[in-house]
N, C-alpha and C positions, 0 to 999 in steps of 0.2 A: 532504496533499503530492499531486502528482501522481501519480497511482498506475498503471502501465503495464498497461490491459484484460486480464483473463484470455483467455487464447488457448483459446475453446470447444471447437476442433475437435481439439485434442490430449487434452482430457480427456473427451469424450464414451465413450471406452471406462471412463470410470468410472462413465457412467452408465448403460450398456448401449445407448448411440445411434449411429449410424450417419451420418458425414459429411455435409454437405450437397453437392449438384452443383455445381458451379461454374456461377454466374449463372442456378440456378433461382429461380423467383418461386412466388407462393402460388398454388395451384389451388383453384379454388371448385366441390369437384363435387359440390355437393347437401348436404355437408356442412362447408363451408369456413368460414373466419374470418367474424365480426361485427366489422369494423375501425371505429373511430371512426379519420376522417381530417378537418381536421389535427389532430396531437396537440398537446394543452394544454398552452400553454405559460404563462396566466395573464395575457400582456399583449399590446395596451398594455389590456386589462379582465379581470376573471373569465371564464375558457373560452376564450379567444380564443388562436390559434396562433403569433402573429406573435413572431420571434426579441426576447428582450428585452436590453436594454445591457448589458454585462458591470460596465463603467464608470460614473458620471454618474447611475443612476436615484436613489440617494442624493444628499443632500448634501455628504456627509462621513464618509467609514468610519471606525468609529470601536468598541472593543470593544461587543460585542454590537447593531451597525447596521451589518447586512453589506450586501451587492448580491446579490439574486437571492435573498433569503429567501424569498418566494413567488412568484420568476417564474423560469423557464427560458428562459437565452440560446440553445439548441438547439432550432430546428424541423426536424424531420428533411423531405424532401421524400417523395413516396408511394411512388419506387422502394427507398428504405432501410425506409420501412416496412414495405413486403410482402417484402423481402430480410427483417429480424428476423422476421417472422410464419411464412415459411417452414421460417428456423435454429430457433424455438422448437418449430414442430410435430414437426422430424425429431427434434431433443435430447428431448422432451417424448414422444416413441413415439408420433407421429401424433395428440396427445389435440386436438379440437376447441379451438379457440381465440376467445376474446372479446377486444377493447380498446373501453372507456371512456374518458371525461374526467370522467366525475362518478360518485361510488361510489353514490349514488340509481341506478345504471340495474343494478348487478349485480343476477342474478337469482339465486336460491335454488333450491337445486335443480339446475343446468345441467348439464349433460353436461360441459362446455367449462372450461378451463383460464383465468381470466378474470383481467386486467389492468387496471387502473384506475390511470389517469396523473394524477401531480404532486397528490395529496389534499393540500392545505391543510390545516396542523394546528399551530395557536398557534406561527408563526414557523418553520416548515421544511415540505418538500414530501417525499410519502412514496407513489411509486410502489407500490400493492398488489397484490400476487399473491393469488388466490384459487383453490384447487384443485377441481377437476369435484366436483360434488354437495356441494359450500360452502353451510351454512345458520348462518344468526345463532344458533341456539340450540346450534351446535358447540360446541367443547370442544378447539380445534387448538390445538397450541402454536404458540408464537408466533417466527419469525425476525427479527433486523432488522437490516440489511445498509449502515453507512457506506459513504459515497463518496470516493476520493482528492480532495485538494483541489483545488479549482475543475472539477472534475465536476459535472455536471447530472446528474439524472436519464434527462432524454433521450439528454442523449449518452451516457452510459453504456451505454443497450439501443441505441437505434436507431443511433447515430453508429459503435459499435463492436462492435457485434450482438454485446454480452455477453449470454447465453444462460443461465446456469449456475443464475440465482436460479430463473426461472422454469420450468426443465427438472428443478430439484429438488422446485419445488411439484406441476409435472405429473403426473411419477412418484410422488410422495406418495402416493397413494391406490391404485396396481397394488400387486397382491399380494400381496393382503390388508392394504395397508398403509392406517394411518385417516386421510391426510392433515394436512398443515400449511396453516398461512397464514405468508407472507414479504410483506417490504417493500424497500425501497432509500429509503436517507433523501439531501436534498444538504445535511446537516449544518450547518442554518442559515443556508446563503450561500454565496457565492463564498469569500469570505475568511475563512470562522468555521472554527475549529478541531474544532468541534463540542460543545466542553467551556465555553462561558457558559453564565448561568444561565437565560437565558432560550430555547436549545435545549435542555438541562438538562432544564428543565420542559416543553417541549416532546414530549421524546422519553416521558416519563409521562403527556402526554396521548396518546399516541399509542398506548400500550399499554391507557389507558383506551379509545381509540374501537374497539382491535380486541376488549379485552372484551365491548363490546357488540356487536358483528359476529362474534363466531364463536370468538372467542379467547382463550387461556387466558393472562393478564398474571403468571403466577404459575411457568411452563413457557414460558420464553424463552430464546432464543440470540440472541446477538450475532455480528457477524461485519463482516469490512468489510479493507481494503486499505489501505497508506499513511495518509492521514489519519484515512480509514474504521477501520482498525486499531485507533488510538490511540482514538477516539474509541468503538472496540465494545468496547475495557476498561475507560474512563471510566465508559462505560453500564452495562458490569457491575455496576461498584465502587458504582454508584449515591449520589454521596457526599451526594446531597440526601435521600437514606431516601425516595423516593419510592413508592407502592403500585404495586410490580412488582416481579418475582423471576427474574434473570437464573442462568439453571441452568449454562451454559456459553455459552465466548467462545474465538471464534480468528480471531486476529489475523495479518497478513500483514503485514511489513517495517513494524511498527508505530512513530510515533515515540512514545519510552519518557520523554523528559525536554526537554519545551516548553522551557527555559529554554536549552538548546544551542543552539535553531533562531538565537539571537543572537549564538551564542560562540564559529560553527564558521567557518570558513574559505570565501566561496562560490567560492573556485579550485581547493580540493580536493574540496569539494561542489558542485559547479558546479550542482545543482537547486535548491539554498536560493535561487541569485540569481532562478530561476523563480518561487519563494515571495515574494523580496523585491518584483516587479513586478506580483506578482499583488496583494498587497497595498497596497504603495506607489506604485506606477502606473511607467508605462514609463520605464524608464532610474535606477530605484531601486536597480540593482545596479551600476551604473557606482562606477569607482573616478576621475572625473574631477579631483577637486582631493584625491587622495592618498587613501590607507589611512583617513587619522582622520575623513574625512568618510564613509566606510562605516562604520568603528564607530559613528558618532553618528548612522546612519539605525535600525540594529538596535535601540533601545530602543523608540523611537517604533513599529517593527513590531509588537515581542512584547507592547508597551502595547495596542496594535487586536487583536490573536490572545487575551490572556490577561487583559488588564487589567491589568496586572502590569509593570513593569522591569526589575525585578531578578529575573536567572537563576536565581539559587539559592533568592529564596523562590518562585516560580514550579515547580521541579521540587521544591520541601518542600511544597507545597501541593494543584496541581493538577494535577501530570501521572500518567501511570498510575505510577511507580516509586513515589511518594506515596502511591497508595492501593492500594497493593500488598496490604494486610493487607484489604482489603474483598473481596478477589477469593479468601479463604478459602473451603473447601467446594465450590467452582464448577469444572470441567472448563476445563480451559484449553489452550489451546495457541498458540504462536506462532512464527513464522517469521522469518530474516533471510538477506540474500546477504553476503557476506563484501566484495563492490565495489559497496555501495549508494552513489548521488550524493547522499543528502539526509543519511543519518546513519551517524553513527559506528560501527562494530561493536563497538566498548570501550563504547557507551550500552546496547545490545540486550543484550549479555553482563551489564553490571551488573543489568540488570531481571531477567534470567533468574536469578542470583544472588541477587537482595535477594526473589524468590520462593521460591527454596530454604532459603537461610537462616533463613525466615518459616515452613519446613515444610510450605510449601504444594506438593502432588503439579501437575503441570506437563509438558508435551510443549516440546521445544524442538528444532527444525529450522534447520542453521547449512547454508549453501547454498554452498560452496567457488566461488569464479569467477564467482558470480553476483552479477546487480545489484538493482534495484529491483522485483524479480518477485515473482510468485505462488511460492509451492511446494507441488508436486502433491503430495507427501505430506502435508500439512497439508488440500489441502484432501482428499484421500481421507477423512482424520482425520474433517473435517467432513461427508462423506458418511456415512461409518460411524455417526456419533453419530444423525446425522436419523434413518439408516435406522431405528436400533433406536426411536427415540424413536416415531415413524409406527406402530411395530409393540407397542408398549406396552411395550419391552424397555427396557435401560438398556445404556448401551455406557460404557467407561472409557479415554480415552485412557491411551497409555504414560507411564508417568513419567522423565521423564529427557534428555537431549541424544541428536539423533539427526545423523551427518553425512552430506553428499550433497557431490556434484561435478555442475558445468555440463557435460554434454558433447555434442557434436553430436546425440545420440540423447535429449538431455533431462535431466532429474538423475538422477544414478543414488547407490543408496548407496555409501558411500567407501568403506567394507570391502566390497563386492565389485567395484567398482573396482581397490582394489589388490590383490584377493586376501588379506587376512588385516585383523583386526579393530581398530578406530582408537577407541582408551580417551580419547585427551587432545589437544585444539584445535590443529589445524594453524597454520604460520604461516603467514601475511598481511599484508600491508599497503598502506593505503591512500594513495595520492600523487596531486597535481595531473599534467594533462597539457601543461596550459599555464597561465604567469603574467607579470605584468609586474616590471620589474624593483623589486627594493625590498619587493613587496607582501606581505601576508601570507598564508603559507602554514599548511598543517596536516599532519602525516607521523603517523600511526597504526599501529603495529606489534601484532598478536596473536600468542599461541602458548601453547603448554603452559606450566604451571606449572614454574619451576627450572631452565629451558632457557634456553641463552645466545644470544643475537643480536648480530648488529652489524646497521648501514646505513650504507653510504657515497656522498655525491654528489660527482661529479668533474665539476669545469667543462672549458669546451671546451679551453683549455691543460695538461689531465691534472694541474692541481693540483685538492686534495679542497678543496670547497667546505663542508662539513659530513661530523659522521660521530659517529654516536651509537649506543653498548654499552650490554648490561647483561644481566640475568638476570629472564625475567616473573617477576612475584609473584603473589599470590591473585587478582588484578585481570585479569590475563591477558592485559594490555593495557600497552602505553607510546604516552603520547599527547605530541607537542611542537608547539609555533607558534614556526615561525621566519620571517623576512624572506628574501624571492626573495633570490639575488644580485643583485648590480647589472648587472653586464656579461652583457648578452644574448646568446643563443647557446642550442646542447641539452645539459643536461646531462645526465650518465648515472647511474644506481642503480647498485648493487651491493649483494648482500644473502651474512650467513652466519647459519645458525641451527644449534644444537646440536652446532656444530662442523665443521659442512660446508656448502660451497658453493651457496647456492641460486642454479637459472639467472637469470639478469635476462630471460629471456625467458619467462619463466613467469607470463606477462600472461592474462587472459582472453580478449586479442583475436588474429587473422590477419589473413595482409595478401593481397592478392590472389595473393601468388605461394604460398600456402599455408604459407608460416612464420608460427612466431611473432612479435609483436612485440616489441621491445626498451623494457625499462619505461626510459623518460627524460623529461624536464620540460624545454618549449621554452621560453624565456626572450626573451621577447619588450622592446624598449624602453619600447612604450606597453602599460596594461592591457588586456587580450583582451577583444574583446566578449563578450558572454555566451555566443553558440551558438558562439564558438569555445571555450569552457573546456572542452566534452566530448574524448574523445580523436576521438571520429567522431561525424557525424549519427546518431542512432538508438542511442548506445550510451550508456551510463549510468553510467560511471565508467573509473576507471582505477587500478591497482596489480596487486600481486604475490600469484602463492600457492605453497604448498609443492610441489602436485602440477598438473602440467600436463595438462589434459584434450583440448586443441583444435591442431589444428595439429601443424607439425615443426618440432623445433628446427634453425634452418639456422644458428645461429650458428659463425662461425669459430671 
């Protein structure tokens, strides 16, 4: 799934780095960077630097046959490359930097942080980061980070200025640390989930490659966000029993049930429409012929992604939730926002409970009011673990859930925000911002076990269009598929939880007047376009939460 790129400026404090001055470029003061340009995309030939097409490179996308397996569609210009160079040097403590397009160019014993772009290894591309002083005879821990869906290695680095991985590698030899090697992976292609057999075997080949080049393939860490988070969990589980050992996995907003990708409404979770278009081509998420045609498209999409069409079979075999037992004995940390526009919170919580039910210790971060974003706390746990590993020490992530809330100042622990301990899941609801008359939408509510709840949808005429109530059971959630009302208009939501009214303005959004936005669903006569299914451009999802952290409640 597409993963919103980590905002490195906010997180440099975790690394002890300074913010990059606006508009700064790399300076070569005699100890400047050695930078290959253009950056390799391997298109149209090996080592070339033209942007590869996203679609049409292969005759037909199918399970295991994906665009951009061994090419990169993103070709940065020189300015973007230089901005990235400076950002990395600042984040890595002004470490010298070298960037190459061929691993054979890497220099043993160099005082530079070395980056080798898009190394092709048996069906996937790996951009590899080597610490200062690296040698092939070393025994460095290996970190493998999967990209979000459709995100190429070049785009993740040079297009988005994500510097967290190179910064961690650059600093891994400072202050007595022994260093580590790392790589980011394109997960086997644009449409791949990173869990087809060819990509899994590529991961094994990557660890073999690193073992021949200074890495310890039995002291590995996998990490990533969105698609990369799900891949990180599967790679850690190692279902093919390949010759490598992952000792810790850190997964942000991961898909835990791949079968659900074909069962969830793309009106409530509009980013799934982007996945439909990524896999099925332009227009694959349209409802032009009614909801039935949309439902028929998804089995084909699941077959391309997983090689299977039955969601239950997918969730029972190749999904992270099915492989949970294979994570036993590893350090595990996972995170999710309560208003993710790809994945139901209920599914993430089911994965969390599965680990707990198996007696597998793990850390879980739930961020109230946030969407498909990285947990800064979980990233700090990753840094703590890697810092310990590079010092020859151990670090154990905390066991259990930690609740946070998104505020204008960032993600804050919920108990600090409320001034009291929080032991149970807060009340949240996931809703569509816009729909077409009669189309299928999902409503999902979650909260503390044994607490009562009620959700009401009122139409423009003041009549109740839909209502449900109940008591949360051990699953902590209640989910519903319903047809959007047939009459166009603005439909208003209202909520009660534990016997109290939850204001319908407790949404994650604030209007231009500084007031919280009320929870409504706009119903049009025609199906909304993909870009109109989001609450507003740049925002990920729509919903309600128990504790509002943003804006003023201006409701009458």
